[in-house]
N, C-alpha and C positions, 0 to 999 in steps of 0.2 A: 504494499499500500504506499503510495507515496505521500508528502507532506500536504498536497492539495487536499487528496481524498481524506486524509486525517482530520483536517480541519473543517470540511463540509459535514463532517460525521458528528460534529457538535463537540468533538473533544478539544483540548487545549493544544494548541500546534507547539511544535518544539521550537527554541530559539532561530534557528536555520529556516525554519518554515515562516516565521514570522519577517525574517530579513527578505527571503525569497518573496514574499508577498508584497512588502515595501519595494522590492526592486520593479516587479511586475507593473506596480501604480507609477514607474518613471521616477522612483524615490532613491538613490545610491546607497550603498551600505553606510560610506561615510555621514551622511545625513540621517539614516535611520538609528544607527547607535545613540548619539545623542538625545534623539527622540525617546527611544526605549528606555535609557537611562533617567530622563527626565521624569517619565512616567513612572518609573520604578522610586523616585525620591518623591515624588508629589504623593505616592501611595503611603510612603513612611509617615506624611502629615498625618494621615488618618490613623495610623497604627499605634505611632509612639505615645498619643495622649492615654491610649488603654493601658499601657504598660508604666503610666505613673510621669512621662517625660513630656513637657510641653513647653512652647516658648514662653508663655507667660509665667509660669511656676518653676524654675529650674529645679531640678532635684538636689537636695542637701549633699554637701560634699562626702559625708559619711555619718549619718544619723546615729547608726547603731554601734559605735565605737566604744568599746567597753575601757572605762578610765580604771587605771591601775589603783589597787588597793591603798596605796599610800596618798592617793590624793582623792578618793572617793567622799572624803567626809570634809573636804575644805570650804570653808565659807567666806564671804567677804567680811571684814569686821563690821559691825552695827554703825550705821549711821554713815559710811565711808561713801556711800552712793551720791550724797547730796551735799557731803562736806566741802566747801570753798577750799581748804588749803589742801586736801587730799587731792582734790580734781587739778588744781594747781600743779601740784609735783607730778601727778600723773600725766599732765599734759607736757611738763618739761621733760619727762623720761621718753614719753611717745614721740616727741619731735626730735629727739638726739641732743638736746641741750644739755640735760643733767648727765649724760653718761655718752662718751663717744662710741662705747660698743654697742649700743642700742639705739636704734632709729626706726622705729615702727612705721613712721609716715613715709619712709623713703618706699615702701612697698605697699601700704595701706593707705596712702595718700592722708594730706591735713583734714580732710574731712571724711576719713574712713571709706572712702571709694579707692580702689584699687588703682595705683599708677600703672603705667607701661613696664616698668621695672618689676612691680608686683602682680602682673598678669597672671589670673588664676587665682589670687588671694582672695579670701572672702571680702565680701561688701559688707563693712562693720555699721553702715548706715542703714541697712535692711533690717526690720525689725525681726525678720524671722531668724537672724543670725544670733540677736540677743535672747532668743530662747534656750540657748544652751546655758547648762548650769554654770555657776561660780567654778565648781571643782572642775569643769570640762577646759574653761577658759585658764584656769590656774595651770593645770597640766599641761597645755598646748606651749602656753608661755615659757613655762619651766623646762620643758623636754623638747621642744620643736614639734611639728607636725611632719609624720613620715610621709615619704615620698612628695615632698614639697620644697621649695628654698627656706620655708621656716624651720629657722634654728632655735634649739633652747635658750633661754636667758637664765637660768639659776647660778650659772656661775658669775654672772654679770649684775644680777639684781637681787639685793635681800628680798625675804618674802614680803616684807612690808613695800618696798617699791613695786613688788609684782604686783599687789593688792591694788596700788594707787594707780598704776597704768590700765589695771582692768576698769576700776571705777571710773576712769577718763574715758576709756574706749567704749563703754557701755552708754555715754551720753550720745554717741553717734545716731542710734536708733531712737533715741528718745526726740531728738532735734526734727526727726521725719514723719513723726505722728501727727 
């Protein structure tokens, strides 16, 4: 059975048969290939939202990461989220003026939105990022983030300084609400 008979019987033609049909209509292989590829990617636009990925709601980088036991109970000291002195110290750390070894703004931007250098870094102004626990933020700042450019700062910042910068970073998402 040839490819034309195969497709006339209602069955799905093979890739070669589809290209042959394009040729029969006067469309060459060089034009048919991008048309078929475009149809495939357009179909992904209908399939991806079913599996939880869409343009409007990007999937979280790794929502089910297990925080190591030594960090699980970490919590920001009470009142620090709004304490002006804590936020000022956190700002200085974040922007790199307090410690030359730490410059969060270089990748995360002065407004919490990633810079070109920090391509792939989370947008700290996105309220969804603020949903991560204090323990999760503390752990990532202390130890770094695996398979990214984000390195740990436990050796550069005291525990108090890490909490100060977390308090400051959490203000980015509050500004966009």
